[in-house]
N, C-alpha and C positions, 0 to 999 in steps of 0.2 A: 529532466529538461534537456532538450536537444541544445546543442552548443551551436554557435554561428556558422562555424566550420562545416558541421553537418547540414545546415539549413542551406548553405551555398552548394553543397555536394548534390548534384543531379540524381545520381545513382541511389543515394540514401533516400531522397525524398520520394523517389520513383518507387523504392520498396515499401516505404510507409503507406503510399497510396494504394499500391497493388495488393498487399497483405492485409491491410485493414479494410479494404473496398470502401474508402473514404477519400473524398477530394480534399485536400488540404492547400490547394493551390491559392486560394485567396489570402489564408492566413500566411503561408510563405511568401508571398508576394508583399503584404504588408510588412513583413519583417525586414525582408531585402530592402525595400524602400526607406523604412526607418533606420537601417544600417548605413545606408548611403547618406541620409540626412544626418545620422550622428556623426560620421566620418567628416562630411562638409564643415559641421559645427565645430568639431575638434581641430581642423585645420584652421578655421578662422580664429578659434580661441588661441591656438599656438602662435598664429602669426601676429595677433593683437598684443599678446604678452611679450613676444620677442621684441616688437617695435617700442613698447612701454619700457623695457629693460634697456634698450640701446638709447632712448630718450633720457632715461634717469642717469645713464652714464655721461651724457652730452651735457646735461644740466650740472653735474658735479664738476665737469672739467671747465664749464663757463663761470661758475662761482670761483673756482681757483684762480681764473684769469680776471676776475674783478669785474666781469660783464653779467652784472646783475638782471638788467633789464631783458636781455636776450634768454638769460637763464628763466626768468619768471615766466617768459612767453612760452617756453618748453614746458614749464611745469604746468600749465593750463592745459597744453595738448596731452601731457601724460596724465593728468586727473580725467580727461575725457575717454582716454583709452582704458583706464581702469574702470571706469563705470561701465563701459562697452564690453569689458573681459567679464564683469559680474552678471552682466545680462546674457552672455554666451555661456558661462559656466550653468546658469540656471537653465537654458535651453538645453544643454549637453545632459544634465542631470534628468530633465524630464524626458529627454529622447531615450536614455538608458532605461528609465523605469518604464515606459511605453513598451520599448523592445522587450523587457524581460516580462511583461504582462502578456505580450502576444507569445512569446516562446512557451509560456506555462501552458498555453492551449494546446500545443502539439503532444501528442502521446509518444510513448516509447516505440522505438523502430523494432518490428517483430524478428526475431532470430531467422536466419536463412531457412530452417528446417520446419517453420511455423507454415502450415499451409494457408493459402489465401481463402478468405470466407467471410460471410456476413454475420453470422449468428450460431447458435448451438447445433443446427443442423449440419453444419459443415465440419464440426469436430472430429478427430481421429480417435478411434479406441484402440489404445496400444497394449492393453493388458486386462484380463478377466478372470476372477477367481470365485469358484463356487457355481458360476452359472445361474440362470433364473429358476428358481425352484418352481416345481409344478403347482398349478393353481389348486388352492383346497376351498371347499365350501365352508361358510359360517366363521372365516376369520373377521375379527373386529378391528377397525382402523384404532390406532393408538389413542385417539382423544375419546374414544368411548372405553378402552381398556383402562385409561386413566381415571375415567368418571366412575367406573365400576369398581375399582378398587381403591379410590379416593386418594389417589397419590399427586394428581394434578388438577387444581381448579381453575378453569380458564374464566368460568363466570365470576368468582370473586376477584380474580385478576383484573377483569373489566371494571369492577366496583371499587378497586382500589385505585386503579391508573387508567385502564383504557384496554382495547384489544390490542393483543400482542405482549401483554404483560402476565404470563401464567403465574400462579401460585403452586409453589411444589410443597407437598405434605408429606410428613412421616417417611415412607420408604421412598416415595418420589424425591425428597430432599436427600435422603441418604444416597440414593442412586447418583444424584449430581455431585454430591460431595465426594463419594467414593470414586466416581469416573475421572473427576478433577486429579485427585491424588494419584490415580492409576496412570494417567497420561503424563503427569508431571515426573513420577518416578521412572517412567520408560523414557523419558527425555534426559534427566540428570544422569540416569546410568549410561546414557550414550555420550556423556561429557557435556551438556549443555549446562550452563550456570543458569539458576533459577533468579528471577526478578519479580519483585511485586511493584509495579510502576503506578504513577499517577493514573486516574480514570478521565482526567481532564487535559487537555493541551491547549496551548497558544495557537494563534495563526501561523506562526513562523514553524511549529513543529508539523501542522498540517500540510503545509507547502513543501516542506522538506520531503515528505515520503510520497507527494503526488496526490493526496487526498483533497487538497486545495489546490486550485478552485475547482477542480474536476468534479468532486464529489460534495460540494457545498450544500447543495439541496437536500442530501441524504443525511447530513451530519446534524445532530442537535446543537444549537448554538446559544449559549447563554450571553446575550448581547450586553448586558450591565458591566459583566466582568470580560468579556470578549474571549470566552474560554468554548471550547468544543468537547463535547462528550465523545470518547474515544470509538470509533467503530470496530477496533481491533487492537489487541496489544501491539502490533507490529509498529503502530505509530509511535507511542512513547518509547518502546524498546529501541527501535531504530535511532531515534533521537537521541538516545544516550551518547551516541558517538558524533554529533553534529558538531562541526568545526574542530575535529580531531585529526591530527597526523598520528596514525597507530605504527608501532613497530612492526615491521614485516615478518619478523621472528615470531609475533604474538597471534599471526593469522594462521587459521580462520578464528574468529571470535564467535563462539557459539552461545546463544542465549535463549532461555525459555521463560514463558510467564502466563499465569493464569489471570484472567480478568473478565468481568461481565463487559459485553459489548453493546453498544447502543446505536439503532439505525433507524432512521424515519421510514424507510421503506415506502416512500411516496409513490403512489401509482400501482401498488400491489393490491390484488383482489382476486376473488373467485374461490373455487375449491381448492386449489393449490395452495393457499394460504392458510387453509384449517389447521387446528391444533398447533403443533410444534413446527409445522413446515415453514414458516416465515413468521420472525418475532421482531418487535422492537427493542426487547431486552434479552440476551442470552447469554451463556457462558462458553468460553471457549479457551483452549491452551494453544498457545502460539509458540512457533520456533522461528529464530532469526538467526542469519549467520552474515558475517562480514569476510570476504575472502579476497585473495589475490586474484585478479582479473584472468590469469591463465588457469586458474583451477575452479573457476565458478561452476562451469557445466559438470566436472567431476563432483562438486559440491550437491549440484542439484539432484545428480542421480543417487547419491549418498543420502539425501533427504526422503527422496521418494523411497528408497529401500527401508528408510527409518519408519515412515509411516506404513508401509506395507506390513512391517513386522507388527505394529501396533493393531492394525486392522485383523491380522490373523488371530490375535488373541482374542478379539471380540466374536470370532465364528460368524462373521456376517459375509454373505455373497457381495462382492463389490467389483469395480472395474474402475480403470483409468484411463482419462481421455487427454488427449494433448490438444489444447485449445487451438481454433483456427485464429487468424488474425483479428477478425472482427469481433471475436467474443474474448479475446485476450484483454485483461484489463488496462486501464490507461497507462500504468507505470511499468508494467512487465514486457519484458522481450520475449519470454517464453513461460507457459503456464500449464501445469498439470492439473485436472480435477479428479478426485477420488469420489466416486459415487457408490452409494450402498442401495441394494434392492429392497424396496418397501413391498412386503409381501401382501399385506390387506390392501395396500393403494395400488399395487400393480404398476409400479414406476420407479425410476431410479430417482434417488436424492443426493444432491451434492453434500459432503461433509467435510471436505479438505480441499484446498487449493495451494499448490506448491509452486513458486514462482522465482525465476531469476530477473532481476531488475537490470543487471549488468551495472553500468555506471549512471543509470537515469536518476536514481535517488543519491547517489553519492555526490553527483555534481550539484545538486540541491543542497544537500547537507554539508558541502566542502568537507567530505570525508576522504582522507587522503593516507598514503603512505609513501615512504621515500625508497625508491629502486637504488641498484647497487651503485649508480653514478651520483647519488645524493639529490636526484630531481623528484619532485613531488608528483605523483600519480594518483587517479581515482581508483579507489577500491571498487569492487562489486558487492551488491547487497542481494540477499535471497530471504524469503519468508515462506512459512507453510503452517497451516492449520494441523495441531497434532493432539487433540482434535476439536472441532467444533460439536458441542454436546446436543443440540435440540434433535435434529435428525439421526443422531446415533441412537439416542434414547428412543424416538420414535420407531427406528429399526429393530432395536433390541426388544422392545415390547412385542411388535408385530411378528417378529421371526420365531420369537419363542415362546408365544401362546401355545397354550396346551389344551387338549380336547375337554378337561374340566373347566376351563377358564382362567386356570393361573397361569402365572408367566415364570419361567425358568431364567436364572442368570448363568452366564457363560462361566466356565471354571474360574478363568483369570480374574472374573470381576468379583467373584464370592468374598475372597479375603478383604477386598476394600469397602465392601457395602455392608457386610455382616449378616447376609442372609443368601439363601439360595433360591427362593421362590418368592413371588408376589401373590397374594391370594391364598 
């Protein structure tokens, strides 16, 4: 959430608008008007309370002097002022809530290095490994390989729950479990502490990470209990530190977690959502860091190298993109996407996003540290997928299929799944 100071800063608002290619002037104007209203209400309340205090003192003095009639007249005036103060306090609370709701509508300001742009067509490719393999005739897409080897059943998933909820069977299930353990081991060996968080969060947790109200329509909401199914482990893990003042000597805080993820994916359709390409429920291993503001972009680079090392183990062609302002997520100041090449689908598939939120989430979380002067400052938060499984599995199946129809496993994966080949 942007601060009022940022909203009043013309340069900040201009960068927000230019980078994200969206006009936020209407919301900014509403916030500024509401802030002016809030200030005037606060001034009126302060004046009313001051006058009431002065009258109370006068009433006490008059009673001491034996002038009860005059004192009682002033008491009536004091009572009227107290009633007026109650009304002004309610107006102030309402103005502050309205202003907070308006501030929630503004996304994070992209970092200066983020290029202006509207969508994925404006993203920058900053790294590529392996290149795009030469086309081969007869390659099967992963959904056909899964059906052929009976390792993922999409039709039974529809029967049980609906489209977007695949059923993993035998080696398909073992591949999921093995990759999860492999990714977690890669993270914990790098100093990340493993967590197993709740799969449902309350509204306050969703607001704190910027998922609410921005992604409300994409999250599964249980209205009776007012709980949301998590879209990613980032939400519950980051909220571990909500309302905390952390010891700066303990920074960075490094966390990892495996969870199923739930997303409504409203409006998704077409060939690009087939098979594992886009699901309502999928598995993902997440990394989260809380850092000192001076070190967060070094941390972002460290996290990129960490995910690159994991990608290297999978032996898949991949590339890294720095997202343009319009494609950068609502809460992020800078995001890098990792994409693997889908050999049978002949296109890139996103498998990880690594983002620096700077103070955006910390402001909502009230996640702070004390600097050397003892003053509280906002931390920076970062997160990344390390990794999301569906498209990794899709790429592994398609990239490693053999002429005899079998699918080989990369060397680093074999110890975790217990087999070297499917089929």
